[in-house]
mmCIF entry with sequence, helices, sheets and N, C-alpha, C, O atoms, coordinates in Angstrom:
data_MODEL
# 
_entry.id   MODEL 
# 
_entity.id                         1 
_entity.type                       polymer 
_entity.pdbx_number_of_molecules   1 
# 
_entity_poly.entity_id                      1 
_entity_poly.type                           'polypeptide(L)' 
_entity_poly.nstd_linkage                   no 
_entity_poly.nstd_monomer                   no 
_entity_poly.pdbx_seq_one_letter_code       MNVSVILGYPYEKSFNRAIANKVLDTLNANGYDVYFHDLHGEGFDPLLRGE 
_entity_poly.pdbx_seq_one_letter_code_can   MNVSVILGYPYEKSFNRAIANKVLDTLNANGYDVYFHDLHGEGFDPLLRGE 
_entity_poly.pdbx_strand_id                 A 
# 
loop_
_entity_poly_seq.entity_id 
_entity_poly_seq.num 
_entity_poly_seq.mon_id 
_entity_poly_seq.hetero 
1 1  MET n 
1 2  ASN n 
1 3  VAL n 
1 4  SER n 
1 5  VAL n 
1 6  ILE n 
1 7  LEU n 
1 8  GLY n 
1 9  TYR n 
1 10 PRO n 
1 11 TYR n 
1 12 GLU n 
1 13 LYS n 
1 14 SER n 
1 15 PHE n 
1 16 ASN n 
1 17 ARG n 
1 18 ALA n 
1 19 ILE n 
1 20 ALA n 
1 21 ASN n 
1 22 LYS n 
1 23 VAL n 
1 24 LEU n 
1 25 ASP n 
1 26 THR n 
1 27 LEU n 
1 28 ASN n 
1 29 ALA n 
1 30 ASN n 
1 31 GLY n 
1 32 TYR n 
1 33 ASP n 
1 34 VAL n 
1 35 TYR n 
1 36 PHE n 
1 37 HIS n 
1 38 ASP n 
1 39 LEU n 
1 40 HIS n 
1 41 GLY n 
1 42 GLU n 
1 43 GLY n 
1 44 PHE n 
1 45 ASP n 
1 46 PRO n 
1 47 LEU n 
1 48 LEU n 
1 49 ARG n 
1 50 GLY n 
1 51 GLU n 
# 
_struct_asym.id          A 
_struct_asym.entity_id   1 
# 
_struct_conf.conf_type_id            HELX_P 
_struct_conf.id                      HELX_P1 
_struct_conf.pdbx_PDB_helix_id       AA1 
_struct_conf.beg_label_comp_id       PHE 
_struct_conf.beg_label_asym_id       A 
_struct_conf.beg_label_seq_id        15 
_struct_conf.pdbx_beg_PDB_ins_code   ? 
_struct_conf.end_label_comp_id       ALA 
_struct_conf.end_label_asym_id       A 
_struct_conf.end_label_seq_id        29 
_struct_conf.pdbx_end_PDB_ins_code   ? 
_struct_conf.beg_auth_comp_id        PHE 
_struct_conf.beg_auth_asym_id        A 
_struct_conf.beg_auth_seq_id         15 
_struct_conf.end_auth_comp_id        ALA 
_struct_conf.end_auth_asym_id        A 
_struct_conf.end_auth_seq_id         29 
_struct_conf.pdbx_PDB_helix_class    1 
_struct_conf.details                 ? 
_struct_conf.pdbx_PDB_helix_length   15 
# 
_struct_conf_type.id          HELX_P 
_struct_conf_type.criteria    ? 
_struct_conf_type.reference   ? 
# 
_struct_sheet.id               AA1 
_struct_sheet.type             ? 
_struct_sheet.number_strands   2 
_struct_sheet.details          ? 
# 
_struct_sheet_order.sheet_id     AA1 
_struct_sheet_order.range_id_1   1 
_struct_sheet_order.range_id_2   2 
_struct_sheet_order.offset       ? 
_struct_sheet_order.sense        parallel 
# 
loop_
_struct_sheet_range.sheet_id 
_struct_sheet_range.id 
_struct_sheet_range.beg_label_comp_id 
_struct_sheet_range.beg_label_asym_id 
_struct_sheet_range.beg_label_seq_id 
_struct_sheet_range.pdbx_beg_PDB_ins_code 
_struct_sheet_range.end_label_comp_id 
_struct_sheet_range.end_label_asym_id 
_struct_sheet_range.end_label_seq_id 
_struct_sheet_range.pdbx_end_PDB_ins_code 
_struct_sheet_range.beg_auth_comp_id 
_struct_sheet_range.beg_auth_asym_id 
_struct_sheet_range.beg_auth_seq_id 
_struct_sheet_range.end_auth_comp_id 
_struct_sheet_range.end_auth_asym_id 
_struct_sheet_range.end_auth_seq_id 
AA1 1 ASN A 2  ? LEU A 7  ? ASN A 2  LEU A 7  
AA1 2 ASP A 33 ? ASP A 38 ? ASP A 33 ASP A 38 
# 
loop_
_atom_site.group_PDB 
_atom_site.id 
_atom_site.type_symbol 
_atom_site.label_atom_id 
_atom_site.label_alt_id 
_atom_site.label_comp_id 
_atom_site.label_asym_id 
_atom_site.label_entity_id 
_atom_site.label_seq_id 
_atom_site.pdbx_PDB_ins_code 
_atom_site.Cartn_x 
_atom_site.Cartn_y 
_atom_site.Cartn_z 
_atom_site.occupancy 
_atom_site.B_iso_or_equiv 
_atom_site.pdbx_formal_charge 
_atom_site.auth_seq_id 
_atom_site.auth_comp_id 
_atom_site.auth_asym_id 
_atom_site.auth_atom_id 
_atom_site.pdbx_PDB_model_num 
ATOM 1   N N  . MET A 1 1  ? 0.849  -1.176 0.000   1.00 0.00 ? 1  MET A N  1 
ATOM 2   C CA . MET A 1 1  ? 0.000  0.000  0.000   1.00 0.00 ? 1  MET A CA 1 
ATOM 3   C C  . MET A 1 1  ? 0.892  1.235  0.000   1.00 0.00 ? 1  MET A C  1 
ATOM 4   O O  . MET A 1 1  ? 1.919  1.264  0.677   1.00 0.00 ? 1  MET A O  1 
ATOM 5   N N  . ASN A 1 2  ? 0.505  2.239  -0.748  1.00 0.00 ? 2  ASN A N  1 
ATOM 6   C CA . ASN A 1 2  ? 1.229  3.503  -0.819  1.00 0.00 ? 2  ASN A CA 1 
ATOM 7   C C  . ASN A 1 2  ? 0.636  4.499  0.164   1.00 0.00 ? 2  ASN A C  1 
ATOM 8   O O  . ASN A 1 2  ? -0.583 4.615  0.298   1.00 0.00 ? 2  ASN A O  1 
ATOM 9   N N  . VAL A 1 3  ? 1.521  5.214  0.850   1.00 0.00 ? 3  VAL A N  1 
ATOM 10  C CA . VAL A 1 3  ? 1.093  6.223  1.813   1.00 0.00 ? 3  VAL A CA 1 
ATOM 11  C C  . VAL A 1 3  ? 1.909  7.481  1.584   1.00 0.00 ? 3  VAL A C  1 
ATOM 12  O O  . VAL A 1 3  ? 3.129  7.410  1.437   1.00 0.00 ? 3  VAL A O  1 
ATOM 13  N N  . SER A 1 4  ? 1.250  8.633  1.552   1.00 0.00 ? 4  SER A N  1 
ATOM 14  C CA . SER A 1 4  ? 1.939  9.920  1.475   1.00 0.00 ? 4  SER A CA 1 
ATOM 15  C C  . SER A 1 4  ? 1.926  10.577 2.842   1.00 0.00 ? 4  SER A C  1 
ATOM 16  O O  . SER A 1 4  ? 0.892  10.652 3.505   1.00 0.00 ? 4  SER A O  1 
ATOM 17  N N  . VAL A 1 5  ? 3.090  11.051 3.251   1.00 0.00 ? 5  VAL A N  1 
ATOM 18  C CA . VAL A 1 5  ? 3.224  11.819 4.488   1.00 0.00 ? 5  VAL A CA 1 
ATOM 19  C C  . VAL A 1 5  ? 3.725  13.192 4.074   1.00 0.00 ? 5  VAL A C  1 
ATOM 20  O O  . VAL A 1 5  ? 4.769  13.323 3.434   1.00 0.00 ? 5  VAL A O  1 
ATOM 21  N N  . ILE A 1 6  ? 2.962  14.218 4.450   1.00 0.00 ? 6  ILE A N  1 
ATOM 22  C CA . ILE A 1 6  ? 3.289  15.581 4.040   1.00 0.00 ? 6  ILE A CA 1 
ATOM 23  C C  . ILE A 1 6  ? 3.490  16.428 5.282   1.00 0.00 ? 6  ILE A C  1 
ATOM 24  O O  . ILE A 1 6  ? 2.617  16.513 6.146   1.00 0.00 ? 6  ILE A O  1 
ATOM 25  N N  . LEU A 1 7  ? 4.661  17.057 5.356   1.00 0.00 ? 7  LEU A N  1 
ATOM 26  C CA . LEU A 1 7  ? 5.007  17.930 6.472   1.00 0.00 ? 7  LEU A CA 1 
ATOM 27  C C  . LEU A 1 7  ? 5.140  19.347 5.947   1.00 0.00 ? 7  LEU A C  1 
ATOM 28  O O  . LEU A 1 7  ? 5.812  19.574 4.941   1.00 0.00 ? 7  LEU A O  1 
ATOM 29  N N  . GLY A 1 8  ? 4.512  20.299 6.613   1.00 0.00 ? 8  GLY A N  1 
ATOM 30  C CA . GLY A 1 8  ? 4.563  21.681 6.154   1.00 0.00 ? 8  GLY A CA 1 
ATOM 31  C C  . GLY A 1 8  ? 5.109  22.638 7.191   1.00 0.00 ? 8  GLY A C  1 
ATOM 32  O O  . GLY A 1 8  ? 4.856  23.840 7.109   1.00 0.00 ? 8  GLY A O  1 
ATOM 33  N N  . TYR A 1 9  ? 5.852  22.135 8.165   1.00 0.00 ? 9  TYR A N  1 
ATOM 34  C CA . TYR A 1 9  ? 6.355  22.991 9.236   1.00 0.00 ? 9  TYR A CA 1 
ATOM 35  C C  . TYR A 1 9  ? 7.847  23.220 9.048   1.00 0.00 ? 9  TYR A C  1 
ATOM 36  O O  . TYR A 1 9  ? 8.583  22.254 8.844   1.00 0.00 ? 9  TYR A O  1 
ATOM 37  N N  . PRO A 1 10 ? 8.323  24.461 9.107   1.00 0.00 ? 10 PRO A N  1 
ATOM 38  C CA . PRO A 1 10 ? 9.699  24.745 8.727   1.00 0.00 ? 10 PRO A CA 1 
ATOM 39  C C  . PRO A 1 10 ? 10.776 24.403 9.765   1.00 0.00 ? 10 PRO A C  1 
ATOM 40  O O  . PRO A 1 10 ? 11.938 24.252 9.387   1.00 0.00 ? 10 PRO A O  1 
ATOM 41  N N  . TYR A 1 11 ? 10.449 24.279 11.026  1.00 0.00 ? 11 TYR A N  1 
ATOM 42  C CA . TYR A 1 11 ? 11.468 24.108 12.060  1.00 0.00 ? 11 TYR A CA 1 
ATOM 43  C C  . TYR A 1 11 ? 11.865 22.641 12.172  1.00 0.00 ? 11 TYR A C  1 
ATOM 44  O O  . TYR A 1 11 ? 11.024 21.788 12.455  1.00 0.00 ? 11 TYR A O  1 
ATOM 45  N N  . GLU A 1 12 ? 13.154 22.343 11.951  1.00 0.00 ? 12 GLU A N  1 
ATOM 46  C CA . GLU A 1 12 ? 13.662 20.972 11.926  1.00 0.00 ? 12 GLU A CA 1 
ATOM 47  C C  . GLU A 1 12 ? 13.537 20.236 13.259  1.00 0.00 ? 12 GLU A C  1 
ATOM 48  O O  . GLU A 1 12 ? 13.448 19.008 13.272  1.00 0.00 ? 12 GLU A O  1 
ATOM 49  N N  . LYS A 1 13 ? 13.528 20.958 14.377  1.00 0.00 ? 13 LYS A N  1 
ATOM 50  C CA . LYS A 1 13 ? 13.489 20.321 15.698  1.00 0.00 ? 13 LYS A CA 1 
ATOM 51  C C  . LYS A 1 13 ? 12.113 20.433 16.347  1.00 0.00 ? 13 LYS A C  1 
ATOM 52  O O  . LYS A 1 13 ? 11.991 20.388 17.571  1.00 0.00 ? 13 LYS A O  1 
ATOM 53  N N  . SER A 1 14 ? 11.090 20.577 15.529  1.00 0.00 ? 14 SER A N  1 
ATOM 54  C CA . SER A 1 14 ? 9.737  20.748 16.048  1.00 0.00 ? 14 SER A CA 1 
ATOM 55  C C  . SER A 1 14 ? 9.106  19.419 16.458  1.00 0.00 ? 14 SER A C  1 
ATOM 56  O O  . SER A 1 14 ? 9.562  18.346 16.064  1.00 0.00 ? 14 SER A O  1 
ATOM 57  N N  . PHE A 1 15 ? 8.057  19.518 17.251  1.00 0.00 ? 15 PHE A N  1 
ATOM 58  C CA . PHE A 1 15 ? 7.281  18.342 17.622  1.00 0.00 ? 15 PHE A CA 1 
ATOM 59  C C  . PHE A 1 15 ? 6.631  17.738 16.382  1.00 0.00 ? 15 PHE A C  1 
ATOM 60  O O  . PHE A 1 15 ? 6.505  16.519 16.271  1.00 0.00 ? 15 PHE A O  1 
ATOM 61  N N  . ASN A 1 16 ? 6.219  18.601 15.446  1.00 0.00 ? 16 ASN A N  1 
ATOM 62  C CA . ASN A 1 16 ? 5.628  18.113 14.192  1.00 0.00 ? 16 ASN A CA 1 
ATOM 63  C C  . ASN A 1 16 ? 6.607  17.231 13.430  1.00 0.00 ? 16 ASN A C  1 
ATOM 64  O O  . ASN A 1 16 ? 6.221  16.198 12.883  1.00 0.00 ? 16 ASN A O  1 
ATOM 65  N N  . ARG A 1 17 ? 7.864  17.634 13.393  1.00 0.00 ? 17 ARG A N  1 
ATOM 66  C CA . ARG A 1 17 ? 8.895  16.842 12.706  1.00 0.00 ? 17 ARG A CA 1 
ATOM 67  C C  . ARG A 1 17 ? 9.084  15.501 13.418  1.00 0.00 ? 17 ARG A C  1 
ATOM 68  O O  . ARG A 1 17 ? 9.227  14.464 12.770  1.00 0.00 ? 17 ARG A O  1 
ATOM 69  N N  . ALA A 1 18 ? 9.084  15.525 14.757  1.00 0.00 ? 18 ALA A N  1 
ATOM 70  C CA . ALA A 1 18 ? 9.239  14.292 15.521  1.00 0.00 ? 18 ALA A CA 1 
ATOM 71  C C  . ALA A 1 18 ? 8.085  13.330 15.242  1.00 0.00 ? 18 ALA A C  1 
ATOM 72  O O  . ALA A 1 18 ? 8.301  12.126 15.106  1.00 0.00 ? 18 ALA A O  1 
ATOM 73  N N  . ILE A 1 19 ? 6.879  13.848 15.159  1.00 0.00 ? 19 ILE A N  1 
ATOM 74  C CA . ILE A 1 19 ? 5.720  13.011 14.839  1.00 0.00 ? 19 ILE A CA 1 
ATOM 75  C C  . ILE A 1 19 ? 5.870  12.428 13.428  1.00 0.00 ? 19 ILE A C  1 
ATOM 76  O O  . ILE A 1 19 ? 5.646  11.235 13.220  1.00 0.00 ? 19 ILE A O  1 
ATOM 77  N N  . ALA A 1 20 ? 6.244  13.262 12.474  1.00 0.00 ? 20 ALA A N  1 
ATOM 78  C CA . ALA A 1 20 ? 6.415  12.793 11.094  1.00 0.00 ? 20 ALA A CA 1 
ATOM 79  C C  . ALA A 1 20 ? 7.477  11.702 11.027  1.00 0.00 ? 20 ALA A C  1 
ATOM 80  O O  . ALA A 1 20 ? 7.292  10.707 10.325  1.00 0.00 ? 20 ALA A O  1 
ATOM 81  N N  . ASN A 1 21 ? 8.585  11.869 11.742  1.00 0.00 ? 21 ASN A N  1 
ATOM 82  C CA . ASN A 1 21 ? 9.633  10.856 11.740  1.00 0.00 ? 21 ASN A CA 1 
ATOM 83  C C  . ASN A 1 21 ? 9.143  9.535  12.324  1.00 0.00 ? 21 ASN A C  1 
ATOM 84  O O  . ASN A 1 21 ? 9.457  8.468  11.797  1.00 0.00 ? 21 ASN A O  1 
ATOM 85  N N  . LYS A 1 22 ? 8.384  9.602  13.397  1.00 0.00 ? 22 LYS A N  1 
ATOM 86  C CA . LYS A 1 22 ? 7.830  8.391  14.013  1.00 0.00 ? 22 LYS A CA 1 
ATOM 87  C C  . LYS A 1 22 ? 6.852  7.700  13.060  1.00 0.00 ? 22 LYS A C  1 
ATOM 88  O O  . LYS A 1 22 ? 6.861  6.476  12.931  1.00 0.00 ? 22 LYS A O  1 
ATOM 89  N N  . VAL A 1 23 ? 6.018  8.488  12.402  1.00 0.00 ? 23 VAL A N  1 
ATOM 90  C CA . VAL A 1 23 ? 5.073  7.936  11.420  1.00 0.00 ? 23 VAL A CA 1 
ATOM 91  C C  . VAL A 1 23 ? 5.836  7.246  10.295  1.00 0.00 ? 23 VAL A C  1 
ATOM 92  O O  . VAL A 1 23 ? 5.487  6.134  9.896   1.00 0.00 ? 23 VAL A O  1 
ATOM 93  N N  . LEU A 1 24 ? 6.869  7.898  9.786   1.00 0.00 ? 24 LEU A N  1 
ATOM 94  C CA . LEU A 1 24 ? 7.667  7.305  8.709   1.00 0.00 ? 24 LEU A CA 1 
ATOM 95  C C  . LEU A 1 24 ? 8.312  5.997  9.153   1.00 0.00 ? 24 LEU A C  1 
ATOM 96  O O  . LEU A 1 24 ? 8.263  5.002  8.430   1.00 0.00 ? 24 LEU A O  1 
ATOM 97  N N  . ASP A 1 25 ? 8.915  5.996  10.340  1.00 0.00 ? 25 ASP A N  1 
ATOM 98  C CA . ASP A 1 25 ? 9.554  4.782  10.855  1.00 0.00 ? 25 ASP A CA 1 
ATOM 99  C C  . ASP A 1 25 ? 8.544  3.647  11.006  1.00 0.00 ? 25 ASP A C  1 
ATOM 100 O O  . ASP A 1 25 ? 8.815  2.510  10.620  1.00 0.00 ? 25 ASP A O  1 
ATOM 101 N N  . THR A 1 26 ? 7.388  3.960  11.565  1.00 0.00 ? 26 THR A N  1 
ATOM 102 C CA . THR A 1 26 ? 6.367  2.942  11.808  1.00 0.00 ? 26 THR A CA 1 
ATOM 103 C C  . THR A 1 26 ? 5.811  2.378  10.504  1.00 0.00 ? 26 THR A C  1 
ATOM 104 O O  . THR A 1 26 ? 5.659  1.165  10.363  1.00 0.00 ? 26 THR A O  1 
ATOM 105 N N  . LEU A 1 27 ? 5.511  3.249  9.563   1.00 0.00 ? 27 LEU A N  1 
ATOM 106 C CA . LEU A 1 27 ? 4.980  2.790  8.276   1.00 0.00 ? 27 LEU A CA 1 
ATOM 107 C C  . LEU A 1 27 ? 6.007  1.942  7.530   1.00 0.00 ? 27 LEU A C  1 
ATOM 108 O O  . LEU A 1 27 ? 5.670  0.890  6.988   1.00 0.00 ? 27 LEU A O  1 
ATOM 109 N N  . ASN A 1 28 ? 7.261  2.400  7.503   1.00 0.00 ? 28 ASN A N  1 
ATOM 110 C CA . ASN A 1 28 ? 8.307  1.631  6.828   1.00 0.00 ? 28 ASN A CA 1 
ATOM 111 C C  . ASN A 1 28 ? 8.512  0.275  7.489   1.00 0.00 ? 28 ASN A C  1 
ATOM 112 O O  . ASN A 1 28 ? 8.694  -0.727 6.798   1.00 0.00 ? 28 ASN A O  1 
ATOM 113 N N  . ALA A 1 29 ? 8.484  0.229  8.813   1.00 0.00 ? 29 ALA A N  1 
ATOM 114 C CA . ALA A 1 29 ? 8.669  -1.026 9.546   1.00 0.00 ? 29 ALA A CA 1 
ATOM 115 C C  . ALA A 1 29 ? 7.534  -2.009 9.276   1.00 0.00 ? 29 ALA A C  1 
ATOM 116 O O  . ALA A 1 29 ? 7.715  -3.220 9.405   1.00 0.00 ? 29 ALA A O  1 
ATOM 117 N N  . ASN A 1 30 ? 6.370  -1.494 8.903   1.00 0.00 ? 30 ASN A N  1 
ATOM 118 C CA . ASN A 1 30 ? 5.213  -2.354 8.630   1.00 0.00 ? 30 ASN A CA 1 
ATOM 119 C C  . ASN A 1 30 ? 5.015  -2.630 7.144   1.00 0.00 ? 30 ASN A C  1 
ATOM 120 O O  . ASN A 1 30 ? 3.970  -3.140 6.740   1.00 0.00 ? 30 ASN A O  1 
ATOM 121 N N  . GLY A 1 31 ? 6.012  -2.297 6.332   1.00 0.00 ? 31 GLY A N  1 
ATOM 122 C CA . GLY A 1 31 ? 6.003  -2.686 4.929   1.00 0.00 ? 31 GLY A CA 1 
ATOM 123 C C  . GLY A 1 31 ? 5.269  -1.773 3.972   1.00 0.00 ? 31 GLY A C  1 
ATOM 124 O O  . GLY A 1 31 ? 5.030  -2.159 2.827   1.00 0.00 ? 31 GLY A O  1 
ATOM 125 N N  . TYR A 1 32 ? 4.910  -0.594 4.391   1.00 0.00 ? 32 TYR A N  1 
ATOM 126 C CA . TYR A 1 32 ? 4.228  0.345  3.495   1.00 0.00 ? 32 TYR A CA 1 
ATOM 127 C C  . TYR A 1 32 ? 5.240  1.034  2.579   1.00 0.00 ? 32 TYR A C  1 
ATOM 128 O O  . TYR A 1 32 ? 6.400  1.224  2.943   1.00 0.00 ? 32 TYR A O  1 
ATOM 129 N N  . ASP A 1 33 ? 4.781  1.401  1.394   1.00 0.00 ? 33 ASP A N  1 
ATOM 130 C CA . ASP A 1 33 ? 5.577  2.242  0.496   1.00 0.00 ? 33 ASP A CA 1 
ATOM 131 C C  . ASP A 1 33 ? 5.239  3.684  0.840   1.00 0.00 ? 33 ASP A C  1 
ATOM 132 O O  . ASP A 1 33 ? 4.120  4.140  0.606   1.00 0.00 ? 33 ASP A O  1 
ATOM 133 N N  . VAL A 1 34 ? 6.208  4.397  1.393   1.00 0.00 ? 34 VAL A N  1 
ATOM 134 C CA . VAL A 1 34 ? 5.967  5.731  1.936   1.00 0.00 ? 34 VAL A CA 1 
ATOM 135 C C  . VAL A 1 34 ? 6.610  6.788  1.044   1.00 0.00 ? 34 VAL A C  1 
ATOM 136 O O  . VAL A 1 34 ? 7.771  6.669  0.652   1.00 0.00 ? 34 VAL A O  1 
ATOM 137 N N  . TYR A 1 35 ? 5.843  7.810  0.736   1.00 0.00 ? 35 TYR A N  1 
ATOM 138 C CA . TYR A 1 35 ? 6.329  8.963  -0.020  1.00 0.00 ? 35 TYR A CA 1 
ATOM 139 C C  . TYR A 1 35 ? 6.253  10.175 0.902   1.00 0.00 ? 35 TYR A C  1 
ATOM 140 O O  . TYR A 1 35 ? 5.166  10.633 1.256   1.00 0.00 ? 35 TYR A O  1 
ATOM 141 N N  . PHE A 1 36 ? 7.404  10.680 1.280   1.00 0.00 ? 36 PHE A N  1 
ATOM 142 C CA . PHE A 1 36 ? 7.476  11.788 2.232   1.00 0.00 ? 36 PHE A CA 1 
ATOM 143 C C  . PHE A 1 36 ? 7.765  13.084 1.497   1.00 0.00 ? 36 PHE A C  1 
ATOM 144 O O  . PHE A 1 36 ? 8.650  13.150 0.643   1.00 0.00 ? 36 PHE A O  1 
ATOM 145 N N  . HIS A 1 37 ? 7.003  14.115 1.843   1.00 0.00 ? 37 HIS A N  1 
ATOM 146 C CA . HIS A 1 37 ? 7.221  15.444 1.277   1.00 0.00 ? 37 HIS A CA 1 
ATOM 147 C C  . HIS A 1 37 ? 7.355  16.450 2.407   1.00 0.00 ? 37 HIS A C  1 
ATOM 148 O O  . HIS A 1 37 ? 6.452  16.613 3.228   1.00 0.00 ? 37 HIS A O  1 
ATOM 149 N N  . ASP A 1 38 ? 8.490  17.117 2.432   1.00 0.00 ? 38 ASP A N  1 
ATOM 150 C CA . ASP A 1 38 ? 8.730  18.219 3.351   1.00 0.00 ? 38 ASP A CA 1 
ATOM 151 C C  . ASP A 1 38 ? 8.528  19.494 2.535   1.00 0.00 ? 38 ASP A C  1 
ATOM 152 O O  . ASP A 1 38 ? 9.430  19.928 1.819   1.00 0.00 ? 38 ASP A O  1 
ATOM 153 N N  . LEU A 1 39 ? 7.358  20.081 2.645   1.00 0.00 ? 39 LEU A N  1 
ATOM 154 C CA . LEU A 1 39 ? 7.015  21.222 1.796   1.00 0.00 ? 39 LEU A CA 1 
ATOM 155 C C  . LEU A 1 39 ? 7.987  22.379 1.955   1.00 0.00 ? 39 LEU A C  1 
ATOM 156 O O  . LEU A 1 39 ? 8.370  23.011 0.971   1.00 0.00 ? 39 LEU A O  1 
ATOM 157 N N  . HIS A 1 40 ? 8.384  22.656 3.172   1.00 0.00 ? 40 HIS A N  1 
ATOM 158 C CA . HIS A 1 40 ? 9.337  23.745 3.394   1.00 0.00 ? 40 HIS A CA 1 
ATOM 159 C C  . HIS A 1 40 ? 10.689 23.408 2.752   1.00 0.00 ? 40 HIS A C  1 
ATOM 160 O O  . HIS A 1 40 ? 11.296 24.249 2.090   1.00 0.00 ? 40 HIS A O  1 
ATOM 161 N N  . GLY A 1 41 ? 11.144 22.189 2.952   1.00 0.00 ? 41 GLY A N  1 
ATOM 162 C CA . GLY A 1 41 ? 12.410 21.762 2.373   1.00 0.00 ? 41 GLY A CA 1 
ATOM 163 C C  . GLY A 1 41 ? 12.406 21.740 0.856   1.00 0.00 ? 41 GLY A C  1 
ATOM 164 O O  . GLY A 1 41 ? 13.450 21.903 0.225   1.00 0.00 ? 41 GLY A O  1 
ATOM 165 N N  . GLU A 1 42 ? 11.240 21.541 0.272   1.00 0.00 ? 42 GLU A N  1 
ATOM 166 C CA . GLU A 1 42 ? 11.101 21.517 -1.184  1.00 0.00 ? 42 GLU A CA 1 
ATOM 167 C C  . GLU A 1 42 ? 10.867 22.907 -1.768  1.00 0.00 ? 42 GLU A C  1 
ATOM 168 O O  . GLU A 1 42 ? 10.745 23.060 -2.983  1.00 0.00 ? 42 GLU A O  1 
ATOM 169 N N  . GLY A 1 43 ? 10.806 23.919 -0.903  1.00 0.00 ? 43 GLY A N  1 
ATOM 170 C CA . GLY A 1 43 ? 10.634 25.291 -1.380  1.00 0.00 ? 43 GLY A CA 1 
ATOM 171 C C  . GLY A 1 43 ? 9.209  25.637 -1.784  1.00 0.00 ? 43 GLY A C  1 
ATOM 172 O O  . GLY A 1 43 ? 9.004  26.564 -2.568  1.00 0.00 ? 43 GLY A O  1 
ATOM 173 N N  . PHE A 1 44 ? 8.232  24.922 -1.272  1.00 0.00 ? 44 PHE A N  1 
ATOM 174 C CA . PHE A 1 44 ? 6.827  25.181 -1.589  1.00 0.00 ? 44 PHE A CA 1 
ATOM 175 C C  . PHE A 1 44 ? 6.424  26.579 -1.118  1.00 0.00 ? 44 PHE A C  1 
ATOM 176 O O  . PHE A 1 44 ? 6.692  26.959 0.022   1.00 0.00 ? 44 PHE A O  1 
ATOM 177 N N  . ASP A 1 45 ? 5.787  27.330 -1.993  1.00 0.00 ? 45 ASP A N  1 
ATOM 178 C CA . ASP A 1 45 ? 5.293  28.674 -1.663  1.00 0.00 ? 45 ASP A CA 1 
ATOM 179 C C  . ASP A 1 45 ? 3.771  28.586 -1.510  1.00 0.00 ? 45 ASP A C  1 
ATOM 180 O O  . ASP A 1 45 ? 3.070  28.341 -2.492  1.00 0.00 ? 45 ASP A O  1 
ATOM 181 N N  . PRO A 1 46 ? 3.252  28.781 -0.295  1.00 0.00 ? 46 PRO A N  1 
ATOM 182 C CA . PRO A 1 46 ? 1.818  28.623 -0.068  1.00 0.00 ? 46 PRO A CA 1 
ATOM 183 C C  . PRO A 1 46 ? 0.957  29.791 -0.573  1.00 0.00 ? 46 PRO A C  1 
ATOM 184 O O  . PRO A 1 46 ? -0.270 29.734 -0.501  1.00 0.00 ? 46 PRO A O  1 
ATOM 185 N N  . LEU A 1 47 ? 1.598  30.839 -1.080  1.00 0.00 ? 47 LEU A N  1 
ATOM 186 C CA . LEU A 1 47 ? 0.844  31.998 -1.547  1.00 0.00 ? 47 LEU A CA 1 
ATOM 187 C C  . LEU A 1 47 ? 0.489  31.857 -3.006  1.00 0.00 ? 47 LEU A C  1 
ATOM 188 O O  . LEU A 1 47 ? 1.351  31.569 -3.836  1.00 0.00 ? 47 LEU A O  1 
ATOM 189 N N  . LEU A 1 48 ? -0.767 32.058 -3.324  1.00 0.00 ? 48 LEU A N  1 
ATOM 190 C CA . LEU A 1 48 ? -1.225 32.020 -4.694  1.00 0.00 ? 48 LEU A CA 1 
ATOM 191 C C  . LEU A 1 48 ? -1.017 33.410 -5.294  1.00 0.00 ? 48 LEU A C  1 
ATOM 192 O O  . LEU A 1 48 ? -1.629 34.385 -4.858  1.00 0.00 ? 48 LEU A O  1 
ATOM 193 N N  . ARG A 1 49 ? -0.184 33.482 -6.252  1.00 0.00 ? 49 ARG A N  1 
ATOM 194 C CA . ARG A 1 49 ? 0.175  34.759 -6.885  1.00 0.00 ? 49 ARG A CA 1 
ATOM 195 C C  . ARG A 1 49 ? -0.727 35.013 -8.104  1.00 0.00 ? 49 ARG A C  1 
ATOM 196 O O  . ARG A 1 49 ? -1.273 34.076 -8.686  1.00 0.00 ? 49 ARG A O  1 
ATOM 197 N N  . GLY A 1 50 ? -0.872 36.268 -8.474  1.00 0.00 ? 50 GLY A N  1 
ATOM 198 C CA . GLY A 1 50 ? -1.735 36.645 -9.589  1.00 0.00 ? 50 GLY A CA 1 
ATOM 199 C C  . GLY A 1 50 ? -1.117 36.510 -10.959 1.00 0.00 ? 50 GLY A C  1 
ATOM 200 O O  . GLY A 1 50 ? -1.810 36.670 -11.964 1.00 0.00 ? 50 GLY A O  1 
ATOM 201 N N  . GLU A 1 51 ? 0.181  36.216 -11.030 1.00 0.00 ? 51 GLU A N  1 
ATOM 202 C CA . GLU A 1 51 ? 0.840  36.149 -12.334 1.00 0.00 ? 51 GLU A CA 1 
ATOM 203 C C  . GLU A 1 51 ? 0.322  35.002 -13.149 1.00 0.00 ? 51 GLU A C  1 
ATOM 204 O O  . GLU A 1 51 ? 0.768  34.796 -14.278 1.00 0.00 ? 51 GLU A O  1 
# 
């Protein structure tokens, strides 16, 4: 089964990051195909521009 985990919080030492890491470890240990996206790390811009 494929699972996407998406993190949108910029601080590397946040509780959100710790939760995401635990989720990733648990899913991987149980045989899931995990696709992780760190939106901040990927440079995602949440603002919709008019251009």
